[in-house]
Every structure is written in structure tokens, then in C-alpha cells.
C-alpha positions as a Markdown table, in Angstrom:
| # | Residue | x | y | z |
|---|---|---|---|---|
| 1 | Unk | 0.0 | 0.0 | 0.0 |
| 2 | Unk | 1.7 | 3.2 | -1.1 |
| 3 | Unk | 1.0 | 5.8 | 1.6 |
| 4 | Unk | 4.1 | 8.0 | 1.1 |
| 5 | Unk | 3.4 | 9.7 | -2.2 |
| 6 | Unk | 3.8 | 13.4 | -1.9 |
| 7 | Unk | 6.8 | 13.8 | 0.5 |
| 8 | Unk | 4.8 | 15.8 | 3.1 |
| 9 | Unk | 6.4 | 14.4 | 6.2 |
| 10 | Unk | 6.1 | 16.0 | 9.7 |
| 11 | Unk | 8.7 | 15.1 | 12.3 |
| 12 | Unk | 8.0 | 15.0 | 16.1 |
| 13 | Unk | 10.5 | 13.9 | 18.7 |
| 14 | Unk | 10.9 | 13.5 | 22.5 |
| 15 | Unk | 12.9 | 16.0 | 24.4 |
| 16 | Unk | 16.1 | 13.9 | 24.7 |
| 17 | Unk | 19.1 | 15.3 | 23.0 |
| 18 | Unk | 19.5 | 12.2 | 20.8 |
| 19 | Unk | 16.0 | 12.3 | 19.5 |
| 20 | Unk | 16.1 | 16.0 | 18.9 |
| 21 | Unk | 19.4 | 15.7 | 17.0 |
| 22 | Unk | 17.9 | 12.9 | 14.8 |
| 23 | Unk | 14.8 | 14.9 | 14.2 |
| 24 | Unk | 16.8 | 17.9 | 13.0 |
| 25 | Unk | 19.0 | 15.7 | 10.7 |
| 26 | Unk | 16.0 | 14.0 | 9.1 |
| 27 | Unk | 14.0 | 17.2 | 8.7 |
| 28 | Unk | 16.9 | 18.8 | 6.9 |
| 29 | Unk | 17.2 | 15.8 | 4.6 |
| 30 | Unk | 13.5 | 15.2 | 3.9 |
| 31 | Unk | 11.8 | 18.5 | 4.8 |
| 32 | Unk | 9.4 | 19.1 | 7.7 |
| 33 | Unk | 5.8 | 19.8 | 6.8 |
| 34 | Unk | 3.4 | 21.4 | 9.4 |
| 35 | Unk | 1.3 | 18.8 | 11.1 |
| 36 | Unk | -1.8 | 20.2 | 9.5 |
| 37 | Unk | -0.4 | 19.6 | 6.0 |
| 38 | Unk | 1.4 | 16.3 | 6.6 |
| 39 | Unk | 0.5 | 13.0 | 4.9 |
| 40 | Unk | 2.6 | 11.0 | 7.3 |
| 41 | Unk | 4.1 | 11.8 | 10.8 |
| 42 | Unk | 7.4 | 10.4 | 11.8 |
| 43 | Unk | 7.7 | 10.2 | 15.6 |
| 44 | Unk | 11.1 | 9.8 | 17.2 |
| 45 | Unk | 10.9 | 8.6 | 20.8 |
| 46 | Unk | 9.2 | 5.9 | 22.9 |
| 47 | Unk | 5.8 | 4.5 | 23.3 |
| 48 | Unk | 4.8 | 7.6 | 25.4 |
| 49 | Unk | 5.5 | 9.9 | 22.5 |
| 50 | Unk | 3.7 | 7.6 | 20.1 |
| 51 | Unk | 0.5 | 7.7 | 22.3 |
| 52 | Unk | 0.7 | 11.4 | 22.6 |
| 53 | Unk | 1.1 | 11.8 | 18.8 |
| 54 | Unk | -1.7 | 9.4 | 18.0 |
| 55 | Unk | -4.1 | 11.3 | 20.3 |
| 56 | Unk | -3.1 | 14.5 | 18.5 |
| 57 | Unk | -4.0 | 13.1 | 15.1 |
| 58 | Unk | -7.1 | 11.1 | 16.1 |
| 59 | Unk | -9.6 | 11.0 | 13.2 |
| 60 | Unk | -7.4 | 13.2 | 11.0 |
| 61 | Unk | -6.4 | 10.3 | 8.7 |
| 62 | Unk | -2.7 | 10.9 | 9.2 |
| 63 | Unk | -0.8 | 7.7 | 9.8 |
| 64 | Unk | 2.1 | 7.7 | 12.3 |
| 65 | Unk | 5.5 | 6.0 | 11.7 |
| 66 | Unk | 7.6 | 5.7 | 14.9 |
| 67 | Unk | 11.3 | 5.1 | 15.3 |
| 68 | Unk | 12.5 | 4.0 | 18.8 |
| 69 | Unk | 14.4 | 6.3 | 21.0 |
| 70 | Unk | 12.8 | 5.1 | 24.2 |
| 71 | Unk | 13.3 | 2.2 | 26.6 |
| 72 | Unk | 10.7 | -0.2 | 25.2 |
| 73 | Unk | 9.4 | 1.1 | 21.9 |
| 74 | Unk | 6.8 | -1.6 | 21.5 |
| 75 | Unk | 4.8 | 0.7 | 19.1 |
| 76 | Unk | 7.9 | 1.9 | 17.3 |
| 77 | Unk | 10.2 | 0.7 | 14.4 |
| 78 | Unk | 13.9 | 0.4 | 14.6 |
| 79 | Unk | 15.8 | 3.7 | 14.3 |
| 80 | Unk | 17.8 | 4.1 | 11.1 |
| 81 | Unk | 18.6 | 7.3 | 9.2 |
| 82 | Unk | 19.0 | 5.7 | 5.8 |
| 83 | Unk | 16.3 | 5.2 | 3.2 |
| 84 | Unk | 13.5 | 6.7 | 5.2 |
| 85 | Unk | 11.5 | 7.4 | 2.1 |
| 86 | Unk | 11.8 | 3.8 | 1.0 |
| 87 | Unk | 10.7 | 2.5 | 4.4 |
| 88 | Unk | 7.7 | 4.9 | 4.4 |
| 89 | Unk | 6.5 | 3.7 | 1.0 |
| 90 | Unk | 6.8 | 0.0 | 2.1 |
| 91 | Unk | 5.2 | 0.5 | 5.6 |
| 92 | Unk | 2.1 | -1.4 | 6.5 |
| 93 | Unk | -0.8 | 0.3 | 8.4 |
| 94 | Unk | -2.5 | -1.1 | 11.5 |
| 95 | Unk | -5.8 | 0.7 | 12.4 |
| 96 | Unk | -6.6 | 1.0 | 16.1 |
| 97 | Unk | -9.9 | 2.1 | 17.7 |
| 98 | Unk | -9.8 | 3.7 | 21.2 |
| 99 | Unk | -11.7 | 2.9 | 24.3 |
| 100 | Unk | -14.1 | 5.6 | 25.5 |
| 101 | Unk | -14.3 | 6.2 | 29.2 |
| 102 | Unk | -17.3 | 7.9 | 30.7 |
| 103 | Unk | -17.1 | 8.8 | 34.4 |
| 104 | Unk | -19.4 | 10.1 | 37.0 |
| 105 | Unk | -17.7 | 11.8 | 39.9 |
| 106 | Unk | -18.7 | 12.1 | 43.6 |
| 107 | Unk | -20.2 | 15.6 | 43.0 |
| 108 | Unk | -22.4 | 14.3 | 40.2 |
| 109 | Unk | -20.4 | 15.8 | 37.3 |
| 110 | Unk | -19.5 | 13.7 | 34.3 |
| 111 | Unk | -16.5 | 13.6 | 32.0 |
| 112 | Unk | -15.2 | 11.5 | 29.1 |
| 113 | Unk | -11.8 | 10.6 | 27.6 |
| 114 | Unk | -10.4 | 8.3 | 25.0 |
| 115 | Unk | -7.7 | 5.6 | 25.6 |
| 116 | Unk | -5.6 | 3.8 | 23.0 |
| 117 | Unk | -3.8 | 1.6 | 25.5 |
| 118 | Unk | -6.0 | 1.1 | 28.6 |
| 119 | Unk | -8.5 | 2.5 | 31.0 |
| 120 | Unk | -7.4 | 1.9 | 34.6 |
| 121 | Unk | -9.0 | 2.4 | 38.0 |
| 122 | Unk | -6.7 | 2.9 | 41.0 |
| 123 | Unk | -7.2 | 3.2 | 44.8 |
| 124 | Unk | -6.4 | 6.7 | 45.9 |
| 125 | Unk | -5.5 | 6.0 | 49.6 |
| 126 | Unk | -3.9 | 3.4 | 51.7 |
| 127 | Unk | -7.1 | 1.4 | 51.7 |
| 128 | Unk | -8.0 | -1.1 | 49.0 |
| 129 | Unk | -10.7 | -0.3 | 46.5 |
| 130 | Unk | -13.9 | -2.2 | 46.3 |
| 131 | Unk | -15.5 | -2.3 | 42.9 |
| 132 | Unk | -18.6 | -3.9 | 41.4 |
| 133 | Unk | -18.2 | -5.1 | 37.8 |
| 134 | Unk | -21.0 | -5.2 | 35.2 |
| 135 | Unk | -20.6 | -6.6 | 31.7 |
| 136 | Unk | -23.4 | -5.7 | 29.3 |
| 137 | Unk | -25.7 | -4.8 | 32.1 |
| 138 | Unk | -25.2 | -7.9 | 34.2 |
| 139 | Unk | -23.3 | -8.0 | 37.4 |
| 140 | Unk | -20.4 | -10.4 | 36.9 |
| 141 | Unk | -18.5 | -9.6 | 40.1 |
| 142 | Unk | -20.3 | -8.0 | 43.0 |
| 143 | Unk | -17.3 | -7.0 | 44.9 |
| 144 | Unk | -13.6 | -7.0 | 43.8 |
| 145 | Unk | -11.2 | -5.9 | 46.6 |
| 146 | Unk | -8.0 | -4.7 | 44.9 |
| 147 | Unk | -5.5 | -2.0 | 44.2 |
| 148 | Unk | -7.3 | -1.4 | 40.9 |
| 149 | Unk | -8.4 | -2.8 | 37.6 |
| 150 | Unk | -7.4 | -2.4 | 33.9 |
| 151 | Unk | -9.3 | -2.6 | 30.6 |
| 152 | Unk | -6.7 | -3.0 | 27.9 |
| 153 | Unk | -6.9 | -2.9 | 24.1 |
| 154 | Unk | -4.8 | -5.3 | 22.1 |
| 155 | Unk | -2.4 | -2.5 | 21.4 |
| 156 | Unk | -2.2 | -1.8 | 25.2 |
| 157 | Unk | -2.1 | -5.5 | 26.3 |
| 158 | Unk | 1.7 | -5.5 | 26.3 |
| 159 | Unk | 1.9 | -2.3 | 28.4 |
| 160 | Unk | 0.7 | -2.0 | 32.0 |
| 161 | Unk | -1.7 | -4.9 | 31.5 |
| 162 | Unk | 1.2 | -7.3 | 30.9 |
| 163 | Unk | 3.0 | -6.0 | 34.0 |
| 164 | Unk | -0.2 | -6.8 | 36.0 |
| 165 | Unk | 0.0 | -10.4 | 34.6 |
| 166 | Unk | -2.8 | -9.8 | 32.1 |
| 167 | Unk | -3.0 | -11.7 | 28.8 |
| 168 | Unk | -1.3 | -10.5 | 25.5 |
| 169 | Unk | -3.9 | -10.0 | 22.8 |
| 170 | Unk | -3.2 | -10.3 | 19.0 |
| 171 | Unk | -3.6 | -6.8 | 17.5 |
| 172 | Unk | -6.3 | -8.0 | 15.1 |
| 173 | Unk | -8.3 | -9.9 | 17.8 |
| 174 | Unk | -11.7 | -8.4 | 18.5 |
| 175 | Unk | -11.0 | -8.6 | 22.3 |
| 176 | Unk | -10.3 | -6.6 | 25.4 |
| 177 | Unk | -8.4 | -7.7 | 28.5 |
| 178 | Unk | -9.9 | -7.1 | 31.9 |
| 179 | Unk | -7.1 | -7.5 | 34.5 |
| 180 | Unk | -7.2 | -6.9 | 38.3 |
| 181 | Unk | -4.3 | -5.1 | 40.0 |
| 182 | Unk | -3.2 | -6.9 | 43.2 |
| 183 | Unk | -6.6 | -8.5 | 43.9 |
| 184 | Unk | -7.2 | -9.4 | 47.5 |
| 185 | Unk | -10.8 | -10.8 | 47.3 |
| 186 | Unk | -11.5 | -12.9 | 45.3 |
| 187 | Unk | -7.8 | -13.7 | 45.5 |
| 188 | Unk | -7.7 | -16.3 | 42.8 |
| 189 | Unk | -9.6 | -14.2 | 40.2 |
| 190 | Unk | -7.2 | -13.4 | 37.3 |
| 191 | Unk | -9.5 | -11.3 | 35.2 |
| 192 | Unk | -11.3 | -12.0 | 31.9 |
| 193 | Unk | -11.0 | -11.7 | 28.2 |
| 194 | Unk | -14.0 | -9.9 | 26.7 |
| 195 | Unk | -15.4 | -9.1 | 23.3 |
| 196 | Unk | -14.5 | -5.7 | 22.0 |
| 197 | Unk | -18.3 | -5.1 | 21.8 |
| 198 | Unk | -18.7 | -5.5 | 25.5 |
| 199 | Unk | -20.0 | -2.6 | 27.6 |
| 200 | Unk | -18.1 | -2.6 | 30.9 |
| 201 | Unk | -19.3 | -0.7 | 33.9 |
| 202 | Unk | -17.5 | -0.3 | 37.3 |
| 203 | Unk | -19.2 | 1.0 | 40.4 |
| 204 | Unk | -17.1 | 2.0 | 43.4 |
| 205 | Unk | -18.3 | 0.6 | 46.7 |
| 206 | Unk | -17.8 | 2.4 | 50.1 |
| 207 | Unk | -16.5 | 5.3 | 47.9 |
| 208 | Unk | -16.2 | 7.9 | 50.6 |
| 209 | Unk | -14.0 | 5.6 | 52.6 |
| 210 | Unk | -12.2 | 4.0 | 49.7 |
| 211 | Unk | -11.8 | 6.7 | 46.9 |
| 212 | Unk | -10.9 | 5.6 | 43.4 |
| 213 | Unk | -9.4 | 7.5 | 40.5 |
| 214 | Unk | -10.0 | 6.6 | 36.8 |
| 215 | Unk | -7.4 | 7.0 | 34.1 |
| 216 | Unk | -7.7 | 6.8 | 30.3 |
| 217 | Unk | -4.1 | 6.6 | 29.0 |
| 218 | Unk | -2.8 | 9.9 | 30.6 |
| 219 | Unk | -6.1 | 11.6 | 31.5 |
| 220 | Unk | -7.1 | 11.2 | 35.1 |
| 221 | Unk | -10.3 | 11.9 | 37.0 |
| 222 | Unk | -10.3 | 11.7 | 40.8 |
| 223 | Unk | -13.1 | 10.4 | 43.2 |
| 224 | Unk | -15.1 | 8.5 | 40.6 |
| 225 | Unk | -18.3 | 6.7 | 41.5 |
| 226 | Unk | -19.3 | 5.1 | 38.1 |
| 227 | Unk | -17.1 | 4.3 | 35.1 |
| 228 | Unk | -18.4 | 3.1 | 31.8 |
| 229 | Unk | -15.9 | 1.7 | 29.2 |
| 230 | Unk | -16.5 | 0.5 | 25.7 |
| 231 | Unk | -14.7 | 0.5 | 22.3 |
| 232 | Unk | -15.6 | 3.6 | 20.3 |
| 233 | Unk | -15.4 | 2.7 | 16.6 |
| 234 | Unk | -16.3 | 6.2 | 15.5 |
| 235 | Unk | -12.7 | 7.1 | 16.2 |
| 236 | Unk | -9.5 | 5.6 | 14.8 |
| 237 | Unk | -5.8 | 6.1 | 14.3 |
| 238 | Unk | -3.3 | 4.3 | 12.0 |
| 239 | Unk | 0.2 | 3.1 | 12.9 |
| 240 | Unk | 2.8 | 2.3 | 10.3 |
| 241 | Unk | 5.3 | -0.6 | 10.6 |
| 242 | Unk | 8.1 | -2.0 | 8.5 |
| 243 | Unk | 7.3 | -5.3 | 6.8 |
| 244 | Unk | 8.1 | -8.1 | 9.1 |
| 245 | Unk | 8.0 | -5.7 | 12.1 |
| 246 | Unk | 4.2 | -5.4 | 12.4 |
| 247 | Unk | 2.4 | -5.2 | 15.7 |
| 248 | Unk | 1.0 | -8.7 | 15.1 |
| 249 | Unk | 4.6 | -10.0 | 14.8 |
| 250 | Unk | 5.8 | -8.1 | 17.9 |
| 251 | Unk | 2.9 | -9.4 | 20.0 |
| 252 | Unk | 3.7 | -12.9 | 18.9 |
| 253 | Unk | 7.4 | -12.5 | 19.7 |
| 254 | Unk | 6.6 | -11.0 | 23.1 |
| 255 | Unk | 4.7 | -14.2 | 24.1 |
| 256 | Unk | 7.8 | -16.4 | 23.6 |
| 257 | Unk | 10.2 | -14.2 | 25.5 |
| 258 | Unk | 11.1 | -15.2 | 29.0 |
């Protein structure tokens, strides 16, 4: 699929000296279009920069090609300065739909945010959170005592979800991972794999005594009482990967590392 056809590339980079130096060198060689006029964005950094960039271009139809200057770079390609135009022409797109988080706070106000990696609930004090879990309107767990809980997309399943011992999901799988963080009761509950069509609702219990915050990627709301999470297919972003370095391949490789 030829995506790079007009040479309108915009470069963004993290604040490290190495990433900024690489950005300047590539921009001098290939030009640097404004984000509003770019056909492709090249992001130089780690997964955090990639997520930030993807949120900036949500629904604008501009694919993002990342090159790794971070510690993990799961969403990034290998950094090389040579033949960038050739790599962009050969790059393969992966389309991702975000989760939408709708929260109701203690004062009755509501708010929304989108997440490409995960929606997480966290206890806000030294006391464990108590959370009721409904799936498609039916209570599936009447009380989870825990430090928190994660709803992860396939793209986010190798991030915080994996650190919390959640499952890795193939990027094309129509699934979501529901993963508890340090569950106390029921102690043996390891979470669930859900359809990406599922409507997930969390209700905080004993909320005044056990306050909970909700986070969608990097957007946080404190003292939430009700959190509704579902995949919002009205929104999308596209990542670009080198052939043989697709997100599918990286997820497969991650499952055989030890």
C-alpha cells in the first residue's frame, strides 16, 4: 500500500538530545511539513511519545510511523537514518480504535476521555478499592477488593496490562483484556477476556472511605463513582510498521520471551 506519495512528512521527537538531533537531521534531509499539512508523521521517541502523537492526530487520517528512542518502543520501528522514504513507502498500516471512558464523579459531574492503551481504576488512599463489575448490564463480580483494575486494548495489552499479569492479545483480535491489579478478594480471580463489543461498567463501593481514580491513557479523574468503558469505533488512528515488524509480529514475539 503506497502511503508515502507526496513527500509531506512531519517530524516530532521526544525531548532527549539524541531524539532532537535525529529529528533535525531527518528534517533537513526530507523536509518538515506542518502537522496540519502532513500526509505522514514520523515520531522519534518511545511509546509515550507515540501515544501522545496518536491522540493529536485522532480521526485526521494521518498515519504515524515511529522510530524508537525510548526504553521499550513496542509501538515503534527500529531507528535508522538511511532510506526513510523507501521505508515509508513500504510501511504497512494497523488501524486502532480507542476505548471511550465515561465517568461520574462524587459531585455528580460527568466527563469523558479516549484511551488507545488502557482504562485503569486505582485506589487513591492506603485502603484497598472495592469495585462492582457489570458486563453488558449484568453483574459479573459483585465486589472486587483490589488496588485497581485495567481494561486493555490489544495495542495496550503488552503495556501496564502485561505488568499486572494480564494476557497478551493479538492486535487484530476483537477482544479486550480485563485485568485486576493486586486482587485481594476474590484472591484467585485473574481477570477475563472480553469481546471488544462489551459494555463494561465499574461502580465503586464504600466510595467515601475508599476513593478511586480513573485514568484513560494519561487523562485522570479523581473520586469517581461510576465508570463506563467501551470501544468507540467512531474514532480511529493508524500506525505504520516496517514489513516483518508489524504489531502482530511483535505481540507474537513477546509471548515467547522469558
